[in-house]
N, C-alpha and C positions, 0 to 999 in steps of 0.2 A: 114674677120674680122664680117660680119655679124653672123657667127656661133659662133664666140667667147664671141660675146655677149650674144646669146640666151643661151650659156652656162652657161655664169656666171649669168646671169637671172636665171635660173636653178636649180643652186648652191645656189644664194640668199634663193630663193624660199624654197627649202628644209633646209636650213639652220633657216628662221623662223617657218617653219612649225616645224623641229625640238624644236625650243624654245619653241612652243606655249603649244607643248605636253609635253616638262621635265618641265614647269609652271605647267598645267591641272595637271599631276604627282603629284609635290611639294605639292597642293593645297590641293589634297586628302587626300596625308599622313597627311600635317596639320590638314586637318578636323577629319581622324582617329587618332591621338593621342588627339585630343582635347577632341574629344568623350570617349577616353580611361580616361581620365585625368577627366571628368566628372564621369566616373563612379565609380573610384577609390574615387573621393571626396565625392559622395556619400554612399558609404558601410561605409566611415569614421564616416558620422554620423548619420546612422540609431544608437539609442539609444538601450545601450547594453543589457538591460534588453527586448525588443520588439524584438532585433535579437534571445536569448537566446527562447522565448517565441517561435518563430518562426522554429528554432531548434529544438525545443521539441518537436511539430508535423508531423516536419519531420521524427524523430526519429520513434515516434511513428508508421508512416505509413512504415515506411523498417520494422521496424521490424513482423509487421502485414501483409508484402507482401508472397503471395505464392512463389514469388521463393527464398527460402529459401539463396544458397548460395550467388548467387548476391547479394542480398539485406543486407544479414550478413555484406557484406564488408562496403555495405554505410551505415550502421548502427554505426558500428566502427568509422567509417572516424566523425560522425554526434556527434559524443560520445564524440570522443577526443577537438571536436573543443569545443560540449559543456562543456567539462572541462574547457578548457584554459581559456575562457570567467568568469567563476565561481571564478578558483581560481586568475584568474589579476585582475580582479575587486574584489578581497574579498569577495564574495557574501557571505557570516558566516548565514545572515538572512534566506537565503532559502536553501543552501549547502544539507542537511541533508530530505530535503523533495522533494530536485529531487532526492536523490540518492534511496529514497525509494518508490517513484512513478517511477524508472522507473529499477529499480531493480540494483540499482548499490552497491559495498561492498564501507563502510564510510571509507575512510582514514583518519584517528584518527591525523595522524601527520601534514597533510594538514589543518584538521580544526582546530587543538591550534594554527597553524600558521594565519590562519584568525583570531580567538579569539583573539591573539595578538595585532594583526594589529587595530582590533576594540579598545580593550581598550586602548590602545596608541592613536589611533586617540579620540576619543570622551572626554580620560582625557585631550589633547591639547586643542579641541575645547572649553570645558566647562571649564577650565582656560582663554580662550581668552574674551569667554564670562562674568564669572566674572568682568576682568579688564573692559572690556568695560561698564557694567553694574554701577562700580564706578569710573572709572577714566576717560570715555571715553564718546563720544554722542551716540545720538538714532542710528545715521546710521552706526555706530561700531555694535550696538546693533542687528539692524536689520543683519549685514552683518554674525554676527556670526550666528544667530540661523538660516538662510540662508545655511550657510556651512555644519553647521548641520543637514540641513533636506537634503542637496544634498548627504550628506556621508549616511545616513541611508538609502535612496532609490537606489544608489551604491551597498549599501552593502545587499540589497535585501530586508531589512524590511517595511513592511506596516504600523500598527498601532505607532510604533514611529517614522517615515516619516510625517506622516500628524500632528503628533503631534506640532511637530520640523515646520513644513510649517505652521498650526495656529496660532503657536505662533509669529511666522516672520512676519504673514499679521496682527496682534495686533499691530505691532509697522508703524513706519512713512513710511513702504515701500508705495512707489509710484503706480500707475494703471498700467502702465507695468507690474511692479517688482509681482502685484497680481497675473497679468494674467498667466508670466512666470511660477508662482507657482502652479496656479491651471492645467495650460500644463502638469507639473513636476507629478502632483497628478494624471493625467490623463493615464500617461504612468503606473504608477504603478500601478490603477486601470487594465490597459491591461492586466501588466506583470502577477494581479493577479486572471485573467478572473472572478473582482468582474464588474459586468453590472451598479450599483449602485450608484457607486463610480466615475465610468467613468462618469457616467452620469450626475451626480451631477457634476462633476466639469466643465462641457461644459454647463451645467446651470447658472452657476457663471459666466464664461469668456463669456458668454452673456449679463450678467445684466451690468458686466463692462467695455463693450464695448458701451452700451448706457449711463452711466455717461458720462459728462461733463470730456474734455480730456482725452477722453476711446478711440476715434474712431483712429484706425491704422487698416489700411488695407492689413497689410500683418501678422499680426494676425488673421483678420478675413479670409483669404483664407486660412491658416491653421485648425482653427476653423472646415470649411467646411469638410476637409479630417477629422480631429477627430470625427467628428459627422458622418460624412458618412461611418465611419470602425461603429461606434458605431452601426447604421440603420443595418450594414452588419450583424455584431454581432447576433440584434435582430430578425431576415429575413423582417427588411421592407425595400427587394429590392428597392420599387421605391423611397423614398425620399431617398435614398442612392444612384440611380444612377442620381440624379437629382443634389444632391449636389458636387458628383463627375463631372460631366460636366460642373458644372459652376467653379469648380475648375483646368479644363482641361488645360489652355493657363495659370494660375499665382500656381499652385502648389508650395508650398515652406515647406512643412511636411518631409524634407526628414531625420527626427527623427523618423519618426515610416516605411518609404520604400524609394525604388528607384521610379524613376519616372515612370519603366519600369513596376514594382509589379502595381503603383496607375492605370497605364492605364488597366493592368487586370483587376483591380477589375471593371474599370468603365465600358468595353465593356462586362463583365459579370452581370453585375445587370442591364445590358440596355439592353441584348439580353432576359433577363426576363419580363423587362416592356413598353419596349417602343413598340410603335405601328411599323409596316413596315416601313412605308415613312420616321418617324424621326428616327427611328434606322438607316435608309441608310444616312440622311443627318447628324446626330450627331455623329455619332458611325462608322458608316462603310466607310465611307469617309472624315472621320476627318484626317488633312495632319498627327497631333500627332499620334494618334492611329495607322495610317498605318504602319511607321517610328517604334513605339514602339512596335506594338504588333511581329513581328518579333521575338523578344528575348523569347517568349512562344511557343513551337513546337505544331502547329497544330491551333490557334489563328487565322492566316490570310483567313486558308481556311474555319476554323468553321465557320467567319464573310462572309465574300466574298460566301462560296456555302449557304448558306440561302437565301441569296440576289437572289442572279440568282438560284435558285433552282434545283441546281446543290443537291440532295439529297442522294446518294451515297455516295458521298467526305466529305457529311455532317457527316454522320456516322460513318465516318474513322477519322475526323478528334474529333468529340463528345469526346470518351475516354481521348484523350490526353489533352483536354480542361478537363475532369472532373479528371482526375489524378493533374491538376494545384490546380482545385477547395478544393480538398481533402488536399490539402498541406497547403493552406491560416489557418492561426491559428481563420478567421473569417468567413470565409466560409464553410467550412467542416463541422461544425454542422449540416449544412443544405444544404447538397450536393444532396442528395437523392431528399430534395425537387427540387435544381437546376437542375437534370438530366430529373424528372417527369415533370417540364414545358417547358424545351427545347423541349425536345418528343411533347409534346401536341403543343408545337406551329410551331413547323415543320408538322406533321401531318396535322393540321387544314391549315395550308398553302397548301398544296400538294393537299386536297380536297375541296381547295374553287373554285378551277375549274372546276371541276368535278361534274355531277348529281348523276353518275352513276360508278364507276370504278372496275374493276374485283381485288382479291385477290391477284392476281399472276400479276396482270402489276405494283401493287402498292408497294409489296416487293419488285421484282426485281428493281423498280425506288430506293428503299432506300438501297438495295444490302442485303437483309436480308433474309429468310427462312418463308417461308407462316403459317406456325404452330408458330413461331417468332409474326409474324404480328398481326395473328389473335386474340394471347392471349392477345396480347399488346393492340387492339384497343377494346378488349372485354374490358378491364379492366375499358378505359378512357371512353368508351357511357357508360355503366350503371353507371357511376359516375358522368354521366351528362360533359363531357370533351366534349369530341365531340359528332356535332350533324347530325350522321348518323346512319344506322341499318346496318346489316353484314348477307347476307341472304347465309346461309349456305350449300344447296342444291345448286344453280350457282354459289356460289363464287363471291358474287359481292357485291359492296359497295355501298348503295342508301345513300343520300346525303337528309336531309329536316331541310333545316335554317328553323331558327323559324322567324316567323313573329311578326315585331315587334306591328303592329296595333294591329293586332288579340290577342297576346298576352296582349296587354295594354288594351285593350275593355272585357277581359274575366277576367282580375285583377278588373276590374271596376262594372261588373257584380255580384262578389264574394263579393267584401268588400259592394256592393250594398244591397246583401241580407245580409251579416251580420248585416250591419244597419240596418233593415227594420226589421230582427228578434229582435234585441235588444231595440226596438220602440215599439213594440207588447208586449212581456214583461212590459215594464217597464208602456204600457197605462194597463196594467191587475192590476199593482202595482196598478195606480193609483185609476181605479174603486172601489178596495178593501178600 
């Protein structure tokens, strides 16, 4: 009887355990499904002009790669996707521009189809606008002008869409509508790589946010991402890092990029500009970055190895992150700057622990050859980026950390001498 009860209890426990396992598995599956749905929604929300700009950069990288056979297939796939976006959105305003830039043959039949679509669409909108001005109210006029601006933006026109948007702003558009117009203009500037237009729209949105009734947290958070990307394009990584970190938990600019892409830009700008302790707290240990960084090859090892002083692993992950930087339309112009600053940071961090260290020992730590490291360090020492000297005879690096107090004293003496010289010259003039 007792044995039977024990057996029954064991079966019950097994059933409970099995039920818990099934529940856990179900929860994990639901989380995976929700994650996939979120990623699909993010991809759908990305503005087609922004996506086209990203693909354009990816195509240039693929065409310029050394591994021609492998990258040629990738370039063909990217080109096919770009043509699909151009044709589906009837981007007649930039179709010939991309054909010329990327050396594509112009499809005359497709171009004529898009031109016909433009004529029919604009004729209909202009008819609605005329009817709204003659028979309807200001709201209908504003709606027609907004539709005209949106269509011109969709078709890849720059001047025409800006003109329509400006006319729309002159109507009875609300502050919120004006801000959305400026966001649209900023994306047009981003698409055409017009930093001036991009910056002007950002400044206009800031003014609108400060107006009575203009406070909007959702748009304010989106603006930080727009401005952060502009800072990246302008090589102001420090300001970009500050804006991105402020938006880490409130990101909403899915029309520009996915959350994983945003986290990548946040991490890259942080590595270049943040002090080590702050970098660890705000970037390396941030839960949002830990999760999202997994989607970028090499990024987790790149961040963690630098903090843990695992320099060989850092050197392995660095080229992978560098490739991702080169694919970003906003970071790629500054890829050499990023590469240089990261290497300087790693070398300086390693040397900080030593008074002197042999070059072979440091080369082994980074997993590179002595010749390569010697050439690298020589350039950075000459340019004043590393405070050390190389003893080529003994093969030793000797650090010479700058004494801040002594440097201030020397600068004070130098400025004092200059001041005395000027006073003496002035006294001679007065005596004369």
